[in-house]
Each structure stands twice: as structure tokens, then as C-alpha cells.
C-alpha positions in Angstrom: 114.4 131.4 9.7 117.9 130.1 9.9 118.9 126.8 11.5 120.6 128.7 14.3 117.5 130.8 15.0 115.3 127.6 15.2 117.8 126.0 17.6 117.8 129.2 19.8 114.0 129.4 19.7 113.6 125.7 20.6 116.2 126.0 23.4 114.2 129.0 24.8 111.0 127.0 24.7 112.7 124.1 26.5 114.2 126.4 29.1 110.7 127.8 29.8 109.2 124.3 30.0 112.0 123.1 32.3 111.4 126.1 34.6 107.7 125.4 34.7 108.3 121.7 35.4 110.8 122.5 38.1 108.3 124.8 39.8 105.5 122.1 39.5 107.9 119.5 41.0 108.6 121.7 44.0 104.9 122.1 44.6 104.3 118.4 44.3 107.2 117.6 46.7 105.9 120.2 49.3 102.4 118.7 49.1 103.8 115.1 49.5 105.8 116.3 52.6 102.7 117.8 54.1 100.8 114.6 53.5 103.5 112.5 55.1 103.4 114.8 58.2 99.6 114.5 58.4 99.8 110.8 58.1 102.3 110.6 61.0 100.1 112.8 63.1 97.1 110.7 62.4 99.0 107.5 63.3 100.1 109.0 66.6 96.6 110.2 67.4 95.2 106.8 66.6 97.8 105.2 68.9 97.0 107.6 71.7 93.3 107.0 71.4 93.9 103.2 71.4 96.2 103.5 74.4 93.9 105.8 76.3 91.0 103.4 75.7 93.1 100.5 77.0 94.3 102.5 80.0 90.7 103.4 81.0 90.2 99.9 82.3 93.7 99.5 83.7 94.4 100.0 87.4 98.1 100.5 87.3 99.9 102.9 84.9 100.6 101.4 81.5 103.7 102.1 79.5 103.3 102.9 75.9 105.5 103.8 73.0 105.2 107.4 71.6 107.8 108.6 69.0 110.1 105.8 70.1 110.0 106.7 73.8 108.3 104.9 76.7 105.6 107.1 78.3 103.3 106.5 81.3 99.6 106.8 80.7 97.5 108.4 83.3 94.4 106.3 84.1 90.9 107.8 84.2 89.5 108.4 87.6 86.8 105.9 88.4 84.0 105.7 91.0 86.5 104.4 93.5 89.6 106.5 92.6 92.9 104.7 93.3 95.6 107.4 93.4 98.3 104.8 93.6 97.7 104.1 89.9 99.1 107.6 89.1 102.8 108.0 88.3 104.8 109.8 91.0 105.1 113.2 89.4 101.3 113.3 88.8 100.7 112.3 92.5 102.9 115.3 93.6 100.9 117.7 91.3 97.6 116.3 92.7 98.7 116.7 96.3 99.9 120.3 95.7 96.6 121.3 94.1 94.7 119.6 97.0 96.8 121.4 99.6 96.0 124.8 98.0 93.4 127.0 99.6 91.6 127.4 96.3 92.1 127.3 92.6 95.8 127.3 91.6 97.6 128.5 88.5 100.2 126.3 86.8 102.9 128.8 87.8 102.1 128.3 91.5 102.3 124.5 91.2 105.6 124.9 89.2 107.0 127.1 92.0 106.0 124.4 94.6 107.8 121.8 92.5 110.9 123.9 92.2 110.6 124.5 88.4 111.9 127.5 86.5 108.8 129.6 86.3 110.2 132.9 84.9 109.8 131.7 81.3 106.4 130.5 80.1 107.8 127.8 77.9 109.3 126.0 80.9 105.8 125.5 82.4 104.2 124.0 79.3 105.1 120.3 80.2 103.6 120.9 83.6 100.5 122.5 82.1 100.2 119.5 79.8 100.3 117.1 82.8 97.8 119.1 84.7 95.5 119.2 81.7 95.9 115.5 81.3 94.9 115.1 85.0 91.8 117.2 84.3 91.0 115.3 81.2 91.1 112.0 83.2 88.9 113.4 86.0 91.5 113.9 88.7 91.5 117.7 88.5 89.0 120.3 87.3 90.2 122.9 84.9 88.3 126.2 85.3 87.5 128.5 82.4 90.1 131.0 83.8 92.9 128.3 83.4 93.3 127.6 87.1 92.9 124.1 88.5 91.1 122.6 91.5 91.1 119.1 92.9 88.0 116.9 92.5 86.7 115.6 95.8 
């Protein structure tokens, strides 16, 4: 084998190795990115759990930081519910559901609030608020997705 053939063969081996290492590096970087995202999500969930536990004993709405933004936490409904502890938009939702003749859909509450209801995505923030009210005991979410007020 001539010197040129050995160089060409070695270059081919190194090219194959470089390609294999490059592929492996991309896989490692993708996994590291996934782990970083998972870590951020876990930190946010831990903050929410801690904030929710603290707000369970609070009477007035508590402001917390989530993703750099101040957000109001909705307190849990106690034995002697104090609706004044709810932020204004949550109070409006609660009053609309109470005024309804029966279980209401998110769309109906959105219409009453004057929201754009023709696109489902526009109702998701409202659905999240209503679900939060249900999770905290202010509303009841039925299996069919409609909501009623707790008495």
C-alpha cells in the first residue's frame, strides 16, 4: 500500500469517526435541552405548589412571580367563604355562573364577558380561570365540562 493510499484510507476513517461523533453530539445536546426544559417545569410546579399552599391560609389575594410576571393567586374556599378575597375577574366569572339557570359552558360565560368566542383558543384562558375556581372550591366542574356554582 502506498503512502497516498494509507493517507486516503486514514482520512476516510477519520471522516466516518467525525460523522459518528457529530451525530452523537447532536443527540447529547438534544437530551441536555430536554433535561433543561424538564428542570424549568419542575421548578415552576414546585413554586406553584408552594404558593398555593401559602395562599390556602391567606384571606386576601396574594401576588406571586411566575415566569417573571406578577400573578394573583385564587384562595381556596373555606368554611366561611369570603368572596372579596377573589380578584375582580374571578368575581365576575363567579357571579355569571351563579346567575345562570343551570350548568354553564365556558363559551356562555365568555359571551357574557364579551370575549371573542368564535375561536376555541380564545376561550382557553377563561377555561383555565374557571377550572382554577373549581379546583379551589368556588365552582363545581361537571364531567360534561360545564360548571355550576357551589352554594
